[in-house]
C-alpha angles and dihedrals in degrees: 000000000000092000090051093051092050090050091050091050095052093042091060101041104127115252112271095014099086114115115260136181097223115142134177115241111242097189121128119280096256092053090051090052091051091050089051091055095044096047094036093231130128120243130255108199124186119194114197145154129222091232093054111103092196090054090051092052091049090051097044099041116015098038091048090062112103094214089058095045093045090053092049094044093050098044111025149039095240119208139160137193135193108238091216094061128076100266093038092052090057094047092047089058094040093055095035094237114190102165137032144273097030124185118197124187114202138172120229090268090058094252108152109237101175140347136202135179136192136022120324134189113241099254093045090051091050088054091050093051088052091049090051089057092054109093091209091057093049122106099240091055094044091047092051093048093047097045090051089061110013094172092061105108096199093051090051092048091051089051094043094051090058096039095053092056090075111010130084117239095258092058090043092053092058090066093037090058089063091057097040091053088065091058124086120226090257092051090055090072099078134102092250096048092044087055089052093047091047094050101036115024113095103154112098090201095050120122091240096053092043089051089053091053091049094047104034094143093054091052093043088055092058096040120006138283089248095056093047092048090048092053091050092049093047096050092047090048091051089052094051096040097091091050094048091047090053 
């Protein structure tokens, strides 16, 4: 009877609630790299802060889910570091982290495969872990495909959609500039290129932004006056932000 009751209890534990012994490795970065080489697994690195509410939710909810922890245990050396402590401070600078939490997927040679930032719901995070395991969704592959044909809009969009999951807009704009240089002034006025300008252009002096200023009506016709005005306000605010903070 006792055995039957135990079987019944475990059979009906809700998915993702079962107790597990998964733990993030808090060793120093060099030790993690060595483990990655020894075990022939890539690295999943979380950078967090104790004062970050989004980090706390990821820890207390998403990383308690057994589907998540099983995926990580099977496929990665999983580590985390507090960005306010010695090792974390170094890693924050190394990976140019500007928002938390940050999730970086690396191979044992420190090639960045995938990057995420911010708070995720459990199912969405599971999907992202699976994306990160797909070689054709990884940054080195997408970069190679894009750089072989930088004027190809679809190849850039595929690359951009993965890049923007984990990069700030300044880093994203560096790659976007390669694509935008292949576009004539007239080609900039399209729904797709407006989306790219809106998401990626941060330099107020760039050809693309200056073209938007000079042809506001044309861009308003393919998107909306509100969106064009919002982009103008945002880029000016970004320019003034260091001065206002000072």
